[in-house]
VEXDREN-2710 file (C-alpha; in Angstrom, 1 decimal):
% VEXDREN-2710
k/r/px/py/pz
1/MET/24.4/48.2/0.2
2/SER/21.1/46.2/0.6
3/PRO/21.0/43.7/3.4
4/ALA/20.8/40.0/2.3
5/PRO/17.5/38.4/2.5
6/PRO/16.8/37.4/6.2
7/PRO/17.1/33.8/7.1
8/SER/13.9/33.6/9.1
9/PRO/10.4/32.4/7.6
10/ALA/8.0/34.9/6.3
11/ARG/5.9/35.1/9.4
12/LEU/8.9/36.0/11.5
13/TYR/9.9/38.8/9.0
14/ALA/6.5/40.4/9.2
15/PHE/6.6/40.2/13.0
16/LEU/10.1/41.7/13.3
17/ASP/9.4/44.6/10.9
18/GLY/6.4/45.5/12.9
19/LEU/8.1/45.5/16.4
20/PRO/8.6/48.7/18.2
21/ASP/12.0/47.4/19.3
22/GLY/15.0/47.5/17.0
23/VAL/16.5/44.3/15.6
24/VAL/19.9/44.3/14.0
25/LEU/21.8/41.1/12.8
26/PHE/25.5/41.2/12.3
27/ASP/27.5/38.3/10.6
28/VAL/30.9/37.1/11.7
29/GLU/32.4/39.5/9.1
30/GLN/30.9/42.5/10.9
31/ARG/28.4/43.1/8.1
32/VAL/24.7/44.0/8.8
33/ARG/22.7/41.1/7.5
34/TYR/19.2/42.4/8.5
35/LEU/17.6/45.3/10.4
36/ASN/14.1/46.2/10.9
37/PRO/12.7/49.8/10.8
38/ALA/13.1/50.5/14.5
39/GLY/16.7/49.2/14.3
40/ARG/17.4/51.4/11.3
41/SER/16.1/54.4/13.2
42/PHE/18.3/53.6/16.3
43/LEU/21.5/53.4/14.1
44/ALA/20.7/56.6/12.3
45/ASP/20.4/58.3/15.7
46/LEU/23.5/56.7/17.1
47/LEU/25.5/57.5/14.0
48/ASP/24.1/61.1/13.9
49/LEU/22.6/60.6/10.3
50/GLU/19.8/63.0/9.2
51/ASP/18.2/60.3/7.0
52/SER/17.8/56.7/8.2
53/ALA/18.2/55.4/4.7
54/GLU/21.8/56.3/4.9
55/VAL/22.4/53.6/7.5
56/GLU/23.1/50.9/4.8
57/GLU/26.0/53.2/3.5
58/HIS/27.8/52.9/6.9
59/SER/27.1/49.2/7.5
60/GLY/30.0/46.9/8.0
61/PRO/33.4/47.7/9.7
62/ASP/32.8/51.5/9.1
63/MET/29.9/51.2/11.6
64/LEU/32.0/49.4/14.2
65/GLU/34.8/51.9/13.9
66/ALA/32.2/54.7/14.5
67/LEU/31.2/52.9/17.7
68/ASP/34.8/52.5/19.0
69/GLY/35.2/53.7/22.6
70/THR/31.5/53.4/23.4
71/GLU/30.2/50.8/25.8
72/LEU/28.0/49.4/22.9
73/GLY/31.0/49.2/20.5
74/ASP/33.2/47.5/23.2
75/ALA/30.5/45.0/23.9
76/LEU/29.9/44.3/20.2
77/HIS/33.5/43.8/19.4
78/ALA/33.8/41.4/22.4
79/THR/30.7/39.4/21.4
80/LEU/31.7/39.2/17.7
81/ALA/35.1/38.0/18.7
82/GLY/33.7/35.3/20.8
83/ARG/35.1/36.5/24.1
84/THR/31.7/36.6/25.6
85/SER/28.3/34.9/24.6
86/GLY/26.4/38.3/25.1
87/ALA/26.0/41.5/26.9
88/ARG/23.5/44.1/28.1
89/VAL/24.4/47.7/27.8
90/ARG/22.8/51.1/27.7
91/ALA/23.2/53.4/24.5
92/PRO/22.6/57.1/24.4
93/LEU/20.3/58.8/22.1
94/SER/20.0/62.3/21.0
95/GLY/18.0/64.5/23.3
96/GLY/19.7/63.0/26.4
97/SER/17.7/59.7/26.7
98/SER/19.1/56.2/26.3
99/VAL/17.9/52.8/25.6
100/ARG/18.8/49.3/26.7
101/VAL/20.6/47.1/24.1
102/ARG/20.9/43.4/24.6
103/LEU/23.6/41.5/22.4
104/THR/23.4/37.8/21.9
105/ARG/26.0/35.5/20.2
106/THR/24.6/33.3/17.5
107/LYS/26.2/30.8/15.0
108/GLU/25.9/33.4/12.3
109/GLY/27.2/36.4/14.3
110/VAL/25.4/38.7/16.8
111/ALA/21.9/39.7/17.2
112/VAL/21.3/43.1/18.6
113/HIS/18.0/43.9/20.2
114/ILE/17.3/47.5/21.1
115/GLU/14.6/47.9/23.6
116/SER/12.3/50.8/23.1
117/SER/11.9/53.2/26.1
118/GLU/8.5/54.0/27.4
119/GLU/8.8/57.5/26.5
120/ASP/10.0/56.9/22.9
121/ALA/8.5/53.8/21.9
122/PRO/5.7/54.1/19.3
123/ALA/2.4/52.4/20.5
124/ALA/2.2/48.9/19.7
125/GLU/-1.1/47.3/19.1
126/GLY/-2.3/46.2/22.4
127/GLY/-0.2/48.8/24.1
128/GLY/3.5/49.3/24.9
129/ALA/6.5/47.3/24.1
130/VAL/6.6/43.5/23.8
131/PRO/7.4/42.0/27.2
132/ASP/10.5/39.8/27.7
133/ASP/8.5/36.8/28.7
134/ALA/6.4/37.2/25.5
135/ARG/9.6/37.4/23.4
136/ALA/11.0/34.3/25.0
137/MET/7.7/32.5/24.5
138/LEU/7.7/33.6/20.7
139/SER/11.3/32.3/20.3
140/LEU/10.4/28.9/22.2
141/LEU/7.4/28.5/19.9
142/GLU/9.3/29.2/16.8
143/GLN/11.9/26.6/17.7
144/ALA/9.3/24.0/18.6
145/ILE/7.6/24.5/15.3
146/GLN/10.8/24.0/13.4
147/SER/11.7/20.9/15.3
148/VAL/8.5/18.9/14.7
149/GLN/8.6/16.3/11.8
150/ALA/5.0/17.4/10.6
151/GLY/4.8/20.3/8.3
152/VAL/3.2/23.6/9.7
153/THR/1.8/26.2/7.3
154/ILE/-0.1/29.5/8.0
155/ALA/-2.4/30.9/5.3
156/ASP/-3.8/34.5/5.1
157/ALA/-7.6/34.3/5.2
158/ARG/-7.7/38.0/4.5
159/GLU/-6.1/37.7/1.2
160/PRO/-7.6/36.4/-2.0
161/ASP/-6.8/32.7/-2.6
162/TRP/-5.5/32.2/1.0
163/PRO/-1.7/32.5/0.2
164/LEU/0.8/31.0/2.7
165/VAL/2.6/33.5/4.9
166/TYR/4.6/30.8/6.8
167/ALA/5.9/27.3/6.1
168/SER/8.0/25.4/8.6
169/GLU/11.1/23.3/7.9
170/GLY/9.0/20.1/8.4
171/PHE/6.8/21.2/5.4
172/SER/10.1/21.4/3.4
173/ARG/11.3/18.0/4.5
174/ILE/7.9/16.3/3.5
175/THR/7.3/18.2/0.2
176/GLY/10.8/19.1/-1.0
177/TYR/9.7/22.7/-1.5
178/SER/11.8/25.4/0.2
179/VAL/10.2/27.9/2.5
180/ASN/10.7/30.6/-0.2
181/GLU/9.2/28.4/-2.8
182/ALA/6.1/27.9/-0.8
183/VAL/5.3/31.4/0.9
184/GLY/3.1/33.5/-1.2
185/ARG/1.4/30.5/-3.0
186/ASN/-1.9/28.6/-2.4
187/CYS/-1.2/25.0/-1.3
188/ARG/-2.9/23.6/-4.3
189/PHE/0.5/23.5/-6.0
190/LEU/0.9/20.1/-4.2
191/GLN/-2.1/18.6/-6.0
192/GLY/-2.1/16.5/-9.2
193/PRO/-4.4/14.3/-11.2
194/GLU/-4.4/11.6/-8.4
195/THR/-5.9/14.1/-5.9
196/ASP/-9.3/13.4/-5.0
197/GLU/-11.4/16.3/-6.3
198/SER/-14.1/15.8/-3.6
199/VAL/-11.5/16.1/-0.9
200/VAL/-10.3/19.2/-2.5
201/LEU/-13.8/20.6/-2.6
202/GLY/-14.2/19.9/1.1
203/ILE/-10.9/21.8/1.8
204/ARG/-12.3/24.8/-0.1
205/ASP/-15.6/24.7/1.7
206/ALA/-13.9/24.6/5.1
207/LEU/-11.8/27.7/4.1
208/ALA/-14.8/29.6/2.9
209/THR/-16.9/28.8/5.9
210/GLY/-14.2/29.1/8.5
211/ARG/-14.4/25.7/10.0
212/GLY/-11.8/23.2/11.1
213/LEU/-11.2/20.0/9.0
214/GLN/-9.0/16.9/8.9
215/VAL/-8.7/15.0/5.6
216/THR/-6.2/12.6/3.8
217/LEU/-5.3/13.2/0.3
218/GLN/-2.7/12.3/-2.3
219/ASN/-0.1/15.1/-2.9
220/HIS/3.0/15.5/-5.1
221/ARG/6.4/16.2/-3.7
222/LYS/8.7/18.6/-5.7
223/ASP/10.3/15.7/-7.4
224/GLY/7.0/14.3/-8.6
225/THR/6.7/11.4/-6.2
226/LEU/3.2/10.8/-4.6
227/PHE/2.6/10.8/-1.0
228/TRP/-0.5/10.6/1.3
229/ASN/-0.9/13.9/3.3
230/ARG/-3.1/13.9/6.5
231/LEU/-4.0/17.5/6.5
232/SER/-5.5/19.3/9.6
233/LEU/-6.9/22.9/9.3
234/SER/-7.7/25.2/12.0
235/PRO/-9.0/28.8/11.8
236/LEU/-7.3/31.6/13.8
237/ARG/-9.5/34.5/14.9
238/SER/-8.8/38.0/16.0
239/THR/-10.3/39.5/19.2
240/SER/-13.1/40.8/17.3
241/GLY/-13.9/37.2/16.0
242/GLU/-12.6/37.8/12.4
243/ILE/-10.8/34.8/10.9
244/THR/-7.5/36.2/10.0
245/HIS/-5.4/32.9/9.2
246/PHE/-5.7/29.3/8.8
247/VAL/-3.0/26.9/10.5
248/GLY/-2.4/23.7/8.5
249/ILE/-0.6/20.7/9.8
250/GLN/0.6/18.3/7.2
251/GLU/1.7/14.7/8.0
252/ASP/3.2/12.1/5.6
253/VAL/1.2/9.1/6.4
254/THR/2.1/7.0/3.3
255/GLU/4.0/4.3/5.3
256/HIS/1.2/4.3/8.0
257/ARG/-1.4/3.6/5.2
258/ARG/0.7/0.8/3.8
259/MET/1.4/-0.8/7.1
260/GLY/-2.3/-0.6/8.0
261/ARG/-3.4/-2.0/4.8
262/GLU/-0.8/-4.9/5.2
263/ILE/-1.9/-5.5/8.8
264/GLY/-5.5/-5.6/7.7
265/MET/-4.6/-8.1/4.9
266/ALA/-2.8/-10.4/7.4
267/ASP/-5.9/-10.3/9.6
268/ARG/-8.2/-11.2/6.7
269/LEU/-5.7/-13.9/5.6
270/ASN/-5.5/-15.4/9.1
271/SER/-9.3/-15.5/9.5
272/VAL/-10.1/-16.9/6.0
273/GLY/-7.2/-19.3/6.5
274/SER/-8.7/-20.9/9.5
275/LEU/-12.0/-21.3/7.5
276/ALA/-10.0/-22.6/4.4
277/GLY/-8.2/-25.0/6.6
278/GLY/-11.5/-26.5/7.9
279/ILE/-13.1/-26.7/4.5
280/ALA/-10.0/-28.3/3.0
281/HIS/-10.1/-31.0/5.8
282/ASP/-13.6/-32.0/5.1
283/MET/-13.1/-31.9/1.4
284/ARG/-10.1/-34.2/1.7
285/ASN/-12.2/-36.8/3.6
286/VAL/-14.7/-36.7/0.8
287/LEU/-12.1/-36.8/-2.0
288/ALA/-10.4/-39.7/-0.3
289/SER/-13.5/-41.8/-0.1
290/ALA/-14.4/-41.0/-3.6
291/LYS/-11.0/-41.7/-5.1
292/LEU/-10.8/-45.1/-3.3
293/LEU/-14.2/-46.1/-4.5
294/LEU/-13.3/-45.1/-8.0
295/GLN/-10.1/-47.3/-7.8
296/LEU/-12.0/-50.3/-6.6
297/VAL/-14.6/-50.0/-9.4
298/LEU/-11.7/-49.5/-12.0
299/ASP/-10.1/-52.7/-10.7
300/GLN/-13.2/-54.7/-11.8
301/GLU/-12.4/-56.6/-15.1
302/LYS/-16.0/-56.7/-16.3
303/LEU/-16.1/-53.0/-17.0
304/SER/-16.7/-51.7/-20.6
305/ASP/-14.0/-49.6/-22.2
306/GLU/-16.6/-46.7/-22.3
307/ALA/-17.4/-46.9/-18.6
308/ARG/-13.8/-47.4/-17.7
309/GLU/-12.9/-44.0/-19.6
310/ASP/-15.8/-42.2/-18.0
311/LEU/-14.5/-43.3/-14.6
312/ARG/-11.0/-42.3/-15.4
313/GLU/-12.4/-38.8/-16.4
314/ALA/-14.1/-38.7/-13.0
315/ASP/-10.9/-39.6/-11.3
316/GLU/-9.2/-36.8/-13.2
317/VAL/-11.9/-34.4/-11.9
318/LEU/-11.3/-35.6/-8.3
319/SER/-7.6/-34.9/-8.9
320/ARG/-8.3/-31.4/-9.7
321/GLY/-10.3/-31.1/-6.6
322/GLU/-7.4/-32.5/-4.7
323/SER/-5.3/-29.8/-6.2
324/VAL/-7.7/-27.1/-5.0
325/THR/-7.7/-28.5/-1.4
326/SER/-3.9/-28.5/-1.5
327/GLN/-3.9/-24.9/-2.5
328/LEU/-6.4/-24.1/0.3
329/LEU/-4.2/-25.8/2.8
330/ALA/-1.1/-24.0/1.5
331/PHE/-2.9/-20.7/1.9
332/ALA/-4.0/-21.7/5.4
333/ARG/-0.4/-22.9/6.3
334/GLU/-1.7/-26.2/7.1
335/GLN/0.0/-28.3/4.3
336/PRO/2.5/-30.7/5.8
337/LEU/6.0/-29.9/4.7
338/GLU/8.9/-32.4/3.9
339/LYS/11.8/-29.9/3.9
340/ARG/15.4/-30.6/3.0
341/VAL/18.3/-28.4/2.3
342/LEU/18.6/-27.4/-1.5
343/ASP/20.8/-25.2/-3.7
344/LEU/18.2/-22.8/-4.7
345/GLY/20.2/-21.4/-7.5
346/GLN/20.4/-24.8/-9.0
347/VAL/16.7/-25.5/-8.5
348/ILE/15.7/-22.1/-10.3
349/ARG/18.2/-23.0/-13.2
350/ASP/16.7/-26.4/-13.6
351/ARG/13.1/-25.1/-13.4
352/ALA/13.9/-22.4/-15.9
353/ARG/15.0/-25.0/-18.6
354/PHE/11.6/-26.6/-18.1
355/LEU/9.8/-23.2/-18.3
356/ARG/11.5/-22.5/-21.6
357/ARG/9.6/-25.4/-23.1
358/PHE/6.5/-25.0/-21.0
359/LEU/5.7/-21.4/-21.6
360/ARG/4.7/-19.8/-24.9
361/ASP/7.4/-19.4/-27.5
362/ASN/7.3/-15.6/-27.3
363/ILE/8.2/-15.7/-23.6
364/SER/12.0/-15.5/-22.9
365/VAL/13.3/-17.0/-19.8
366/SER/16.5/-15.9/-18.1
367/VAL/18.4/-16.5/-14.8
368/ASP/20.8/-14.4/-12.9
369/THR/22.2/-16.4/-10.0
370/ARG/25.1/-18.5/-8.8
371/HIS/25.7/-21.7/-6.9
372/ASP/25.9/-22.1/-3.1
373/LEU/22.7/-20.3/-2.1
374/PHE/21.2/-23.0/0.2
375/VAL/17.6/-22.9/1.7
376/GLU/15.6/-25.5/3.5
377/VAL/12.3/-26.0/1.7
378/ASP/9.8/-28.6/0.6
379/GLU/10.8/-29.1/-3.1
380/GLY/7.3/-30.0/-4.4
381/ARG/5.8/-26.9/-2.7
382/LEU/8.6/-24.8/-4.1
383/ASP/7.8/-26.0/-7.5
384/GLN/4.1/-25.0/-7.0
385/VAL/5.2/-21.5/-6.2
386/ILE/7.7/-21.1/-9.2
387/PHE/5.2/-22.4/-11.7
388/ASN/2.4/-20.5/-10.2
389/LEU/4.2/-17.2/-10.6
390/ALA/5.6/-18.1/-14.0
391/THR/2.1/-18.8/-15.3
392/ASN/0.9/-15.5/-13.9
393/ALA/3.7/-13.7/-15.7
394/GLU/2.8/-15.4/-19.0
395/GLN/-0.7/-14.2/-18.7
396/ALA/0.5/-10.7/-18.0
397/MET/2.5/-10.6/-21.3
398/PRO/-0.1/-11.6/-24.0
399/ALA/2.2/-10.2/-26.7
400/GLY/5.3/-11.9/-25.3
401/GLY/8.2/-10.6/-23.2
402/ASN/10.8/-11.4/-20.8
403/LEU/10.7/-13.4/-17.5
404/ASN/13.8/-13.1/-15.4
405/PHE/14.7/-15.0/-12.1
406/ARG/17.3/-13.0/-10.1
407/LEU/18.8/-14.3/-6.9
408/ARG/20.6/-12.2/-4.3
409/GLU/21.9/-12.7/-0.7
410/LYS/20.6/-10.2/1.8
411/VAL/20.3/-9.8/5.6
412/GLY/17.1/-9.0/7.4
413/SER/17.9/-5.3/7.8
414/GLU/18.1/-5.0/4.0
415/LEU/14.7/-6.3/3.2
416/ARG/12.2/-3.8/2.4
417/THR/9.0/-5.9/2.3
418/ALA/5.5/-4.8/2.3
419/VAL/4.5/-7.6/4.7
420/ALA/3.7/-6.1/8.1
421/SER/3.8/-9.6/9.9
422/PHE/7.3/-10.4/8.5
423/GLN/9.8/-9.0/11.0
424/PRO/13.1/-10.8/10.5
425/ARG/16.1/-10.4/12.7
426/PRO/18.3/-7.8/11.2
427/GLU/21.3/-9.9/11.2
428/ARG/19.5/-13.1/9.7
429/GLY/20.7/-14.1/6.2
430/PHE/18.1/-14.5/3.4
431/VAL/18.1/-15.5/-0.2
432/VAL/15.9/-13.3/-2.2
433/VAL/14.5/-14.5/-5.6
434/SER/13.0/-11.7/-7.7
435/ILE/10.7/-13.0/-10.5
436/GLU/10.5/-10.1/-13.0
437/ASP/8.2/-9.7/-16.0
438/ASP/7.9/-6.7/-18.4
439/GLY/4.0/-7.2/-18.7
440/GLU/1.2/-4.8/-18.2
441/GLY/1.7/-4.4/-14.5
442/MET/-0.9/-3.8/-11.8
443/GLU/-3.0/-1.0/-10.6
444/GLU/-2.5/-0.3/-6.8
445/GLU/-6.0/-1.7/-5.9
446/VAL/-5.1/-5.0/-7.7
447/ARG/-1.7/-5.2/-6.1
448/SER/-2.9/-4.5/-2.7
449/ARG/-5.5/-7.4/-3.0
450/ALA/-3.1/-9.8/-5.0
451/PHE/-2.8/-12.2/-2.1
452/ASP/-6.5/-12.1/-1.0
453/PRO/-8.0/-15.6/-1.5
454/PHE/-10.6/-16.0/-4.3
455/PHE/-9.6/-12.6/-5.8
456/SER/-8.3/-12.4/-9.3
457/GLY/-7.4/-9.4/-11.5
458/ARG/-8.3/-11.5/-14.5
459/ALA/-12.0/-12.4/-14.6
460/GLU/-11.6/-14.4/-17.8
461/SER/-8.8/-16.5/-16.4
462/GLY/-11.1/-19.3/-15.1
463/GLY/-8.7/-19.9/-12.1
464/THR/-9.7/-20.5/-8.5
465/GLY/-8.3/-17.3/-7.2
466/LEU/-6.1/-19.3/-4.8
467/GLY/-2.8/-19.1/-6.6
468/LEU/-1.1/-16.1/-4.9
469/ALA/-2.9/-16.9/-1.6
470/SER/-1.3/-20.3/-1.6
471/VAL/2.0/-18.7/-2.4
472/PHE/1.6/-16.4/0.5
473/GLY/0.9/-19.4/2.8
474/THR/3.7/-21.5/1.6
475/MET/6.3/-18.7/1.9
476/ASP/4.9/-18.1/5.5
477/GLN/5.5/-21.8/6.3
478/PHE/9.1/-21.6/4.8
479/GLY/9.7/-18.9/7.5
480/GLY/10.0/-16.3/4.6
481/ALA/7.8/-13.7/2.9
482/VAL/6.5/-12.7/-0.6
483/TRP/5.6/-9.2/-1.8
484/ILE/5.0/-7.4/-5.0
485/ASP/6.3/-4.3/-6.8
486/SER/4.3/-3.3/-9.7
487/GLU/3.0/-0.3/-11.6
488/VAL/0.8/-0.2/-14.6
489/GLY/2.8/-0.3/-17.9
490/GLU/6.1/-1.1/-16.0
491/GLY/5.8/-4.8/-15.5
492/THR/5.7/-6.8/-12.1
493/THR/8.3/-8.2/-9.9
494/VAL/7.5/-10.8/-7.3
495/HIS/10.1/-11.1/-4.5
496/LEU/10.4/-14.3/-2.5
497/ALA/12.6/-14.1/0.6
498/PHE/13.9/-17.5/1.9
499/PRO/15.9/-18.0/5.2
500/GLN/19.4/-18.9/4.2
501/SER/20.8/-22.2/5.4
502/GLU/24.2/-23.8/5.7
503/ALA/25.5/-25.9/3.0
504/PRO/24.7/-29.6/3.5
505/ASP/27.5/-32.3/4.0
506/SER/29.4/-33.2/0.9
507/GLU/28.5/-36.9/1.5
508/GLY/25.2/-36.4/-0.5
509/VAL/21.6/-37.5/0.3
510/SER/21.0/-41.0/1.5
511/GLU/18.8/-43.0/-0.6
512/VAL/15.5/-44.8/0.5
513/GLU/16.1/-48.4/1.6
514/PRO/14.3/-50.8/-0.8
515/PHE/11.7/-53.1/0.7
516/SER/10.4/-56.5/-0.3
517/LEU/6.6/-57.6/-0.5
518/PRO/5.4/-59.7/2.5
519/THR/3.9/-63.1/1.6
520/ARG/1.3/-63.0/4.5
521/SER/-1.9/-60.9/4.9
522/LEU/-1.9/-58.3/7.7
523/THR/-4.4/-57.5/10.5
524/ILE/-5.0/-53.9/10.2
525/LEU/-6.7/-51.8/13.0
526/LEU/-8.4/-48.8/11.2
527/ALA/-9.7/-45.9/13.3
528/GLU/-11.6/-43.4/11.3
529/ASP/-14.6/-41.3/12.4
530/GLU/-15.6/-40.5/8.8
531/ALA/-17.9/-43.4/8.1
532/VAL/-17.7/-43.4/4.3
533/LEU/-13.9/-43.2/4.3
534/ARG/-13.9/-46.0/7.0
535/ARG/-16.0/-48.3/4.9
536/THR/-14.2/-47.5/1.6
537/LEU/-10.7/-48.0/3.0
538/SER/-11.7/-51.1/4.7
539/LYS/-13.1/-52.6/1.6
540/ALA/-10.0/-51.6/-0.5
541/LEU/-7.6/-53.2/2.1
542/SER/-9.7/-56.2/2.4
543/ALA/-9.6/-56.6/-1.4
544/GLU/-5.8/-56.7/-1.2
545/GLY/-6.0/-59.7/1.1
546/HIS/-5.7/-58.0/4.5
547/HIS/-8.0/-58.4/7.6
548/VAL/-9.4/-55.0/8.7
549/LEU/-10.7/-54.2/12.2
550/PRO/-12.7/-51.0/11.7
551/ALA/-13.2/-48.6/14.7
552/ALA/-15.4/-45.5/14.7
553/ASP/-13.3/-43.5/17.0
554/GLY/-10.1/-43.6/19.3
555/ASP/-12.0/-45.2/22.2
556/ALA/-13.3/-48.1/20.1
557/ALA/-9.8/-48.6/18.8
558/ARG/-8.3/-48.7/22.2
559/ALA/-10.8/-51.3/23.4
560/LEU/-9.8/-53.4/20.4
561/LEU/-6.2/-53.1/21.2
562/LYS/-6.8/-54.2/24.7
563/THR/-8.7/-57.3/23.7
564/ARG/-6.4/-58.3/20.8
565/PRO/-3.0/-56.7/21.4
566/ASP/-0.8/-59.4/19.8
567/ALA/-3.0/-60.1/16.7
568/ILE/-2.8/-56.6/15.2
569/ASP/0.1/-55.9/12.8
570/ILE/-0.4/-52.2/12.2
571/VAL/-2.6/-49.3/13.2
572/ILE/-4.1/-46.7/10.8
573/SER/-5.7/-43.9/12.5
574/ASP/-7.1/-40.5/11.6
575/ILE/-5.6/-37.6/13.8
576/MET/-8.7/-35.6/14.3
577/MET/-11.2/-37.8/16.0
578/PRO/-13.8/-37.3/19.0
579/GLU/-13.0/-38.7/22.4
580/MET/-9.5/-39.6/21.6
581/THR/-7.2/-38.2/18.9
582/GLY/-5.0/-40.2/16.7
583/VAL/-1.8/-39.0/18.5
584/GLU/-3.2/-40.0/21.8
585/LEU/-4.1/-43.5/20.4
586/ALA/-0.5/-43.7/19.1
587/GLU/0.8/-42.9/22.6
588/PHE/-1.3/-45.6/24.0
589/VAL/0.0/-48.1/21.4
590/HIS/3.5/-47.0/22.2
591/GLU/2.9/-47.9/25.9
592/LEU/1.2/-51.2/25.1
593/ARG/3.4/-52.5/22.2
594/PRO/6.3/-50.1/21.4
595/GLU/7.2/-52.1/18.3
596/LEU/3.7/-51.9/16.7
597/PRO/3.7/-49.6/13.6
598/VAL/1.2/-46.7/13.4
599/LEU/0.1/-44.7/10.4
600/LEU/-1.4/-41.4/11.2
601/VAL/-3.5/-39.7/8.4
602/SER/-5.1/-36.3/8.4
603/GLY/-6.2/-33.4/6.1
604/TYR/-4.5/-31.0/8.5
605/SER/-0.8/-30.4/8.8
606/ASN/1.7/-32.9/10.1
607/GLU/1.9/-32.6/13.8
608/GLU/5.2/-33.1/15.6
609/LEU/5.5/-36.9/15.9
610/GLY/9.1/-37.3/16.9
611/HIS/8.3/-38.2/20.5
612/LEU/6.1/-41.2/19.3
613/GLY/9.1/-43.1/18.1
614/ARG/10.3/-44.4/14.7
615/ASN/7.3/-46.7/14.2
616/VAL/5.0/-43.7/13.6
617/ARG/4.6/-42.2/10.1
618/PHE/2.2/-39.5/8.7
619/LEU/0.2/-39.4/5.5
620/SER/-1.7/-36.5/4.2
621/LYS/-5.3/-36.9/2.8
622/PRO/-6.5/-37.5/0.1
623/PHE/-4.2/-40.4/-0.8
624/GLU/-4.0/-43.0/-3.5
625/LEU/-4.5/-46.7/-2.4
626/PRO/-1.0/-47.7/-3.8
627/THR/0.5/-45.0/-1.6
628/VAL/-1.3/-46.5/1.5
629/LEU/-0.2/-50.1/0.5
630/SER/3.4/-49.0/-0.1
631/ILE/3.6/-47.4/3.3
632/ILE/1.9/-50.4/5.2
633/ILE/4.2/-52.7/3.4
634/ALA/7.3/-50.6/4.2
635/MET/6.4/-50.3/7.9
636/THR/5.4/-53.9/8.5
637/ASP/8.4/-55.3/6.5
638/ALA/10.8/-53.0/8.4
639/GLU/9.3/-54.3/11.7
640/SER/9.5/-57.9/10.8
641/ARG/13.2/-57.5/9.8
642/ARG/13.9/-55.8/13.2
643/ARG/12.3/-59.0/14.8
END
């Protein structure tokens, strides 16, 4: 019979076949599974066979029966039966000599090692038999190589095309190819159309010139999937200096590259976000002043119809500018939120009904969800996210298609996001909205930059490039995340993960208490360091019959409060001012007159104002004059009722 193929890798086969020591492997059924040439010669001598080729005919139980009664036979029976883990005996040879035989119990059976005697051993390269410590080191090295996660390959540099003579189990885990499928082939079988040809040429040059190299390239697994392979090549030289082999180390760094890209993106977004927040704050001061001036002019009765129409168009332009600053602040995570608990499924169903009318007729909108999926969000900002993504999907389907909203409950451990900065607690509950289209999809470069501010994959769209950046910022403020799955020709799915909330009380949401208009004019202390906005707002409030005390900063406002504490009905203050901030001014007001209302305004986010009491409210810039007036009326009317 022919022994079954050995279980060891090709490099180990070649090594064992060249050993002067004999190696015989028995399985648990007492059959010989492998023997090297020296082992065959030993068995032929032991069985008194004239031709060593006849050894295979006596393998199996017949061989053990022939060894019955000998020290080697008894030790072999005991080891195979599991009565001992191994033994060391001497076995006689023809001519009166003997050899030492070591038996070791393995999971597969018994390994028999016949040590060559000094007088009988053929000369090994380098002289004599392989020492015990060298054999132990070889075994340890083999185990170490097989245990590492990286792939290890050895290519023969003396053969044409550098065929592999060894591949580790790590190589099989990474590529999906078995050792037998890899050995004898050049590693180019891992390459594909996506593999960078310049990197391949660099590898060939390194092999031809005998130098080491480390590169990262795209390769294919056996199942066709792509992975990024960080390959290190090192030459092995003989004692004469000839390059005999190349050792290759393969590492699957696909996940590392993705995480590195996402961390880099997060750093870019944070840096640009800080800049965007500052720009938006300054823009909001300019827009607030311009809009108030326009409203004052529009209120004049002597305007011609043509002039009034022109001014209304100018107001429309300013409103678009306000929308851009809102997107900037959303991206920078500095847009104030008014969050409340909502049934997200109900919100999505309601918005889907609107989208069916809003999107082109050739876009089909469907929803896959249920009730009782509650999240705490700012409803207006949520609408911006939904409509932004729906518009993007419509643009990706110029010939029409399907847009589907799919909602699912998940826990943090189930979320496979591409956002490195989003690390939810494994047990935290989330509601995930997947917005799926069957449009043209995105290339990897576009997908990896989709959330970058001012980046657009559609040069002709005419947009600001802030849409997905603001979605990213909004979801971050919600305590969730957004990520994209997309391939060219396979459509795009945008995933939104919202922290799940408990259902609100069944009593319903309380309505805003109505207020009545006061008959008296108010004395308003206005603290604003932006001169144009201070003058414009003062003029607008004065036109409504109120008396305005303007202050250029917090210190000036504090001085006015000290001199006329009882004459002031309400304080309006910007939050960001030199010398004294609006929050510090509100704290001073609270100490001086706890009942005096304070309206804080800013282009930045709403700060935590709860400690300032119920008489403090926040308004985001830019604002409409009616909004300011309604808040002033509400705050002062509520104060008069409390009196």
